MOPAC internal coordinates of N, CA, C and O (Angstrom, degrees):
PM7 1SCF
backbone

  N    0.0000 0     0.00 0     0.00 0    0    0    0
  C    1.4794 1     0.00 0     0.00 0    1    0    0
  C    1.4584 1   108.88 1     0.00 0    2    1    0
  O    1.2310 1   120.67 1   -50.11 1    3    2    1
  N    1.3551 1   116.33 1   129.89 1    3    2    1
  C    1.5145 1   118.46 1   173.41 1    5    3    2
  C    1.4516 1   107.86 1  -125.81 1    6    5    3
  O    1.2310 1   121.45 1   -62.16 1    7    6    5
  N    1.4182 1   114.83 1   117.84 1    7    6    5
  C    1.4475 1   118.99 1  -176.27 1    9    7    6
  C    1.5418 1   105.65 1  -125.48 1   10    9    7
  O    1.2310 1   120.78 1   -48.96 1   11   10    9
  N    1.3693 1   116.11 1   131.04 1   11   10    9
  C    1.3978 1   122.65 1   177.28 1   13   11   10
  C    1.5616 1   108.66 1  -104.65 1   14   13   11
  O    1.2310 1   121.10 1   -76.26 1   15   14   13
  N    1.3722 1   115.50 1   103.74 1   15   14   13
  C    1.4327 1   120.60 1  -174.32 1   17   15   14
  C    1.5312 1   113.34 1  -120.83 1   18   17   15
  O    1.2310 1   122.13 1  -163.23 1   19   18   17
  N    1.3455 1   113.52 1    16.77 1   19   18   17
  C    1.4544 1   120.26 1  -173.19 1   21   19   18
  C    1.5107 1   115.72 1   -62.76 1   22   21   19
  O    1.2310 1   119.08 1   147.80 1   23   22   21
  N    1.3645 1   119.36 1   -32.20 1   23   22   21
  C    1.4054 1   120.93 1  -169.42 1   25   23   22
  C    1.5202 1   114.38 1  -107.24 1   26   25   23
  O    1.2310 1   119.41 1  -179.46 1   27   26   25
  N    1.2949 1   118.74 1     0.54 1   27   26   25
  C    1.4898 1   125.98 1  -178.76 1   29   27   26
  C    1.4638 1   110.54 1  -123.75 1   30   29   27
  O    1.2310 1   118.06 1   -65.22 1   31   30   29
  N    1.2989 1   121.31 1   114.78 1   31   30   29
  C    1.4372 1   123.83 1  -176.73 1   33   31   30
  C    1.5443 1   110.62 1   -65.93 1   34   33   31
  O    1.2310 1   119.17 1   137.87 1   35   34   33
  N    1.3127 1   119.20 1   -42.13 1   35   34   33
  C    1.4927 1   119.88 1  -179.42 1   37   35   34
  C    1.5726 1   110.04 1   -62.78 1   38   37   35
  O    1.2310 1   120.54 1   141.44 1   39   38   37
  N    1.3229 1   116.57 1   -38.56 1   39   38   37
  C    1.5181 1   119.59 1   178.69 1   41   39   38
  C    1.4902 1   108.76 1   -66.18 1   42   41   39
  O    1.2310 1   119.57 1   140.25 1   43   42   41
  N    1.3701 1   118.43 1   -39.75 1   43   42   41
  C    1.5401 1   120.49 1   177.56 1   45   43   42
  C    1.4869 1   109.68 1   -57.90 1   46   45   43
  O    1.2310 1   120.81 1   134.32 1   47   46   45
  N    1.4056 1   116.06 1   -45.68 1   47   46   45
  C    1.4736 1   120.05 1  -179.20 1   49   47   46
  C    1.4875 1   113.05 1   -61.65 1   50   49   47
  O    1.2310 1   120.40 1   135.05 1   51   50   49
  N    1.3801 1   116.84 1   -44.95 1   51   50   49
  C    1.4358 1   121.66 1   179.20 1   53   51   50
  C    1.5374 1   112.29 1   -64.27 1   54   53   51
  O    1.2310 1   120.76 1   138.36 1   55   54   53
  N    1.2947 1   116.16 1   -41.64 1   55   54   53
  C    1.4523 1   119.49 1   179.44 1   57   55   54
  C    1.5531 1   110.73 1   -68.30 1   58   57   55
  O    1.2310 1   120.37 1   144.40 1   59   58   57
  N    1.2851 1   116.90 1   -35.60 1   59   58   57
  C    1.5336 1   119.16 1   172.55 1   61   59   58
  C    1.4719 1   112.40 1   -62.37 1   62   61   59
  O    1.2310 1   119.87 1   136.25 1   63   62   61
  N    1.3272 1   117.85 1   -43.75 1   63   62   61
  C    1.4449 1   119.14 1   178.49 1   65   63   62
  C    1.5107 1   111.80 1   -66.95 1   66   65   63
  O    1.2310 1   118.80 1   138.64 1   67   66   65
  N    1.3268 1   119.89 1   -41.36 1   67   66   65
  C    1.4313 1   124.57 1   177.96 1   69   67   66
  C    1.5881 1   109.25 1   -61.09 1   70   69   67
  O    1.2310 1   118.72 1   135.16 1   71   70   69
  N    1.3109 1   120.05 1   -44.84 1   71   70   69
  C    1.3856 1   123.94 1  -178.36 1   73   71   70
  C    1.5368 1   109.59 1   -65.41 1   74   73   71
  O    1.2310 1   118.81 1   143.52 1   75   74   73
  N    1.3235 1   119.87 1   -36.48 1   75   74   73
  C    1.4421 1   121.50 1  -177.56 1   77   75   74
  C    1.5304 1   108.33 1   -72.03 1   78   77   75
  O    1.2310 1   118.50 1   155.74 1   79   78   77
  N    1.3675 1   120.46 1   -24.26 1   79   78   77
  C    1.4481 1   120.92 1   179.19 1   81   79   78
  C    1.4682 1   112.28 1   -79.43 1   82   81   79
  O    1.2310 1   118.82 1   160.32 1   83   82   81
  N    1.3563 1   119.86 1   -19.68 1   83   82   81
  C    1.4128 1   122.88 1   179.99 1   85   83   82
  C    1.5254 1   114.18 1   -60.54 1   86   85   83
  O    1.2310 1   119.88 1   153.31 1   87   86   85
  N    1.2693 1   117.84 1   -26.69 1   87   86   85
  C    1.4627 1   120.22 1   178.84 1   89   87   86
  C    1.4704 1   114.81 1   -70.17 1   90   89   87
  O    1.2310 1   119.54 1   167.13 1   91   90   89
  N    1.3105 1   118.49 1   -12.87 1   91   90   89
  C    1.4477 1   123.69 1   175.97 1   93   91   90
  C    1.5195 1   112.70 1  -110.11 1   94   93   91
  O    1.2310 1   119.89 1  -177.08 1   95   94   93
  N    1.2464 1   117.82 1     2.92 1   95   94   93
  C    1.4803 1   124.05 1  -171.31 1   97   95   94
  C    1.5376 1   111.64 1   -94.21 1   98   97   95
  O    1.2310 1   120.34 1   -44.37 1   99   98   97
  N    1.2592 1   116.95 1   135.63 1   99   98   97
  C    1.5089 1   123.01 1   178.32 1  101   99   98
  C    1.5924 1   104.00 1  -123.62 1  102  101   99
  O    1.2310 1   120.17 1   -57.61 1  103  102  101
  N    1.3303 1   117.28 1   122.39 1  103  102  101
  C    1.3981 1   120.35 1   175.74 1  105  103  102
  C    1.5311 1   110.29 1  -123.87 1  106  105  103
  O    1.2310 1   122.38 1   -39.03 1  107  106  105
  N    1.3621 1   113.05 1   140.97 1  107  106  105
  C    1.4492 1   120.91 1   177.37 1  109  107  106
  C    1.5064 1   107.00 1  -116.54 1  110  109  107
  O    1.2310 1   119.69 1   -46.59 1  111  110  109
  N    1.3614 1   118.20 1   133.41 1  111  110  109
  C    1.4882 1   123.67 1   179.65 1  113  111  110
  C    1.5368 1   104.43 1  -130.49 1  114  113  111
  O    1.2310 1   123.31 1   -43.95 1  115  114  113
  N    1.3382 1   111.26 1   136.05 1  115  114  113
  C    1.5347 1   119.57 1   178.82 1  117  115  114
  C    1.5409 1   107.14 1  -128.53 1  118  117  115
  O    1.2310 1   121.00 1   -37.32 1  119  118  117
  N    1.3232 1   115.69 1   142.68 1  119  118  117
  C    1.4267 1   121.25 1   177.68 1  121  119  118
  C    1.5216 1   109.55 1  -112.93 1  122  121  119
  O    1.2310 1   121.77 1   -54.67 1  123  122  121
  N    1.3387 1   114.23 1   125.33 1  123  122  121
  C    1.4780 1   120.51 1  -170.09 1  125  123  122
  C    1.5047 1   107.27 1  -125.98 1  126  125  123
  O    1.2310 1   120.25 1   -40.69 1  127  126  125
  N    1.3851 1   117.14 1   139.31 1  127  126  125
  C    1.4638 1   120.95 1   169.13 1  129  127  126
  C    1.5099 1   107.85 1   -84.22 1  130  129  127
  O    1.2310 1   119.90 1   -62.43 1  131  130  129
  N    1.3881 1   117.81 1   117.57 1  131  130  129
  C    1.4189 1   119.97 1  -175.67 1  133  131  130
  C    1.4746 1   114.49 1   -80.47 1  134  133  131
  O    1.2310 1   120.15 1   -43.26 1  135  134  133
  N    1.2793 1   117.32 1   136.74 1  135  134  133
  C    1.5401 1   122.21 1   175.69 1  137  135  134
  C    1.4553 1   108.29 1   -90.61 1  138  137  135
  O    1.2310 1   120.66 1   -48.90 1  139  138  137
  N    1.3472 1   116.34 1   131.10 1  139  138  137
  C    1.4412 1   122.78 1  -179.39 1  141  139  138
  C    1.5627 1   111.23 1  -103.40 1  142  141  139
  O    1.2310 1   120.71 1   157.60 1  143  142  141
  N    1.3469 1   116.24 1   -22.40 1  143  142  141
  C    1.4574 1   122.99 1   177.53 1  145  143  142
  C    1.5775 1   108.49 1  -128.80 1  146  145  143
  O    1.2310 1   121.95 1   -15.12 1  147  146  145
  N    1.3094 1   113.87 1   164.88 1  147  146  145
  C    1.4263 1   119.86 1   176.32 1  149  147  146
  C    1.5180 1   113.97 1   -64.15 1  150  149  147
  O    1.2310 1   121.34 1   153.79 1  151  150  149
  N    1.3012 1   115.04 1   -26.21 1  151  150  149
  C    1.5008 1   119.48 1   178.11 1  153  151  150
  C    1.5004 1   110.88 1   -68.36 1  154  153  151
  O    1.2310 1   118.21 1   157.26 1  155  154  153
  N    1.2625 1   121.03 1   -22.74 1  155  154  153
  C    1.4388 1   127.66 1  -176.35 1  157  155  154
  C    1.5143 1   114.02 1   -90.04 1  158  157  155
  O    1.2310 1   120.18 1   174.79 1  159  158  157
  N    1.3494 1   117.26 1    -5.21 1  159  158  157
  C    1.4128 1   122.62 1  -177.55 1  161  159  158
  C    1.5271 1   108.72 1   -80.23 1  162  161  159
  O    1.2310 1   117.30 1   -27.35 1  163  162  161
  N    1.3106 1   122.74 1   152.65 1  163  162  161
  C    1.4381 1   126.12 1    -3.42 1  165  163  162
  C    1.5401 1   112.52 1   -77.90 1  166  165  163
  O    1.2310 1   119.93 1   -23.87 1  167  166  165
  N    1.3368 1   117.74 1   156.13 1  167  166  165
  C    1.4165 1   123.95 1   177.99 1  169  167  166
  C    1.5412 1   105.90 1   -67.31 1  170  169  167
  O    1.2310 1   121.07 1   -23.83 1  171  170  169
  N    1.3317 1   115.55 1   156.17 1  171  170  169
  C    1.4600 1   119.70 1   178.81 1  173  171  170
  C    1.4784 1   113.48 1  -119.13 1  174  173  171
  O    1.2310 1   119.72 1   -45.13 1  175  174  173
  N    1.3847 1   118.14 1   134.87 1  175  174  173
  C    1.4121 1   121.97 1   174.52 1  177  175  174
  C    1.5747 1   106.87 1   -85.07 1  178  177  175
  O    1.2310 1   121.57 1   -59.98 1  179  178  177
  N    1.3002 1   114.60 1   120.02 1  179  178  177
  C    1.5140 1   120.14 1  -179.86 1  181  179  178
  C    1.4764 1   111.16 1   -82.03 1  182  181  179
  O    1.2310 1   118.60 1   141.37 1  183  182  181
  N    1.3409 1   120.26 1   -38.63 1  183  182  181
  C    1.4264 1   121.02 1  -179.78 1  185  183  182
  C    1.5275 1   110.14 1  -176.42 1  186  185  183
  O    1.2310 1   120.30 1    -9.36 1  187  186  185
  N    1.2891 1   117.02 1   170.64 1  187  186  185
  C    1.4699 1   124.25 1   179.34 1  189  187  186
  C    1.4958 1   109.10 1  -149.57 1  190  189  187
  O    1.2310 1   121.26 1   -25.02 1  191  190  189
  N    1.3376 1   115.20 1   154.98 1  191  190  189
  C    1.3937 1   123.40 1  -179.44 1  193  191  190
  C    1.5337 1   110.75 1  -142.63 1  194  193  191
  O    1.2310 1   119.69 1   -27.32 1  195  194  193
  N    1.3264 1   118.20 1   152.68 1  195  194  193
  C    1.4450 1   120.57 1   174.25 1  197  195  194
  C    1.5434 1   106.96 1  -133.40 1  198  197  195
  O    1.2310 1   123.67 1   -51.70 1  199  198  197
  N    1.3403 1   110.56 1   128.30 1  199  198  197
  C    1.4720 1   120.84 1   169.12 1  201  199  198
  C    1.5303 1   108.94 1   -98.23 1  202  201  199
  O    1.2310 1   121.86 1   -59.04 1  203  202  201
  N    1.3358 1   114.05 1   120.96 1  203  202  201
  C    1.4893 1   119.22 1  -170.51 1  205  203  202
  C    1.5089 1   110.45 1  -124.37 1  206  205  203
  O    1.2310 1   118.99 1   -70.72 1  207  206  205
  N    1.2723 1   119.52 1   109.28 1  207  206  205
  C    1.4658 1   128.79 1  -178.12 1  209  207  206
  C    1.5090 1   111.07 1    49.37 1  210  209  207
  O    1.2310 1   121.78 1  -109.18 1  211  210  209
  N    1.3505 1   114.19 1    70.82 1  211  210  209
  C    1.4670 1   123.46 1  -178.90 1  213  211  210
  C    1.5284 1   112.73 1   -63.70 1  214  213  211
  O    1.2310 1   119.94 1   -50.25 1  215  214  213
  N    1.3587 1   117.71 1   129.75 1  215  214  213
  C    1.4588 1   120.47 1   179.01 1  217  215  214
  C    1.5205 1   106.86 1  -100.97 1  218  217  215
  O    1.2310 1   118.48 1   -86.70 1  219  218  217
  N    1.3533 1   120.50 1    93.30 1  219  218  217
  C    1.4501 1   123.05 1  -177.78 1  221  219  218
  C    1.5124 1   114.48 1   -63.32 1  222  221  219
  O    1.2310 1   120.52 1   162.07 1  223  222  221
  N    1.3886 1   116.62 1   -17.93 1  223  222  221
  C    1.4831 1   118.11 1  -178.79 1  225  223  222
  C    1.4820 1   109.55 1   -69.76 1  226  225  223
  O    1.2310 1   119.31 1   164.31 1  227  226  225
  N    1.3165 1   118.93 1   -15.69 1  227  226  225
  C    1.4809 1   122.99 1   179.13 1  229  227  226
  C    1.5175 1   114.99 1   -97.85 1  230  229  227
  O    1.2310 1   120.28 1  -174.77 1  231  230  229
  N    1.3581 1   117.07 1     5.23 1  231  230  229
  C    1.4560 1   122.23 1  -179.63 1  233  231  230
  C    1.5245 1   110.29 1   -67.24 1  234  233  231
  O    1.2310 1   121.73 1   -29.17 1  235  234  233
  N    1.3308 1   114.30 1   150.83 1  235  234  233
  C    1.4177 1   120.35 1  -178.80 1  237  235  234
  C    1.5570 1   107.02 1  -124.35 1  238  237  235
  O    1.2310 1   121.10 1   -19.55 1  239  238  237
  N    1.3603 1   115.50 1   160.45 1  239  238  237
  C    1.4354 1   117.66 1   177.09 1  241  239  238
  C    1.5370 1   109.69 1   -82.20 1  242  241  239
  O    1.2310 1   121.33 1   -42.92 1  243  242  241
  N    1.2830 1   115.07 1   137.08 1  243  242  241
  C    1.5188 1   124.00 1   178.67 1  245  243  242
  C    1.5279 1   105.70 1   -90.53 1  246  245  243
  O    1.2310 1   121.20 1   -47.91 1  247  246  245
  N    1.3044 1   115.31 1   132.09 1  247  246  245
  C    1.4599 1   123.26 1   176.57 1  249  247  246
  C    1.5304 1   108.29 1   -77.65 1  250  249  247
  O    1.2310 1   119.97 1   -68.54 1  251  250  249
  N    1.3502 1   117.67 1   111.46 1  251  250  249
  C    1.4627 1   118.25 1   179.79 1  253  251  250
  C    1.5125 1   113.71 1   -95.90 1  254  253  251
  O    1.2310 1   120.10 1   180.00 1  255  254  253

């Protein structure tokens, strides 16, 4: 997530509140190959991941 809140005080406050909530957030994500016809069934689960109590203070910049 990339959020620019430098020039708007209300946005800075909301972003700060959202970031503080991340430490208690648990998210599950799954990747599925979708079937579009009955010949392609059953659908397949390719993988899944869980983010558990993310500590954003330890985040690093990615080199793009």
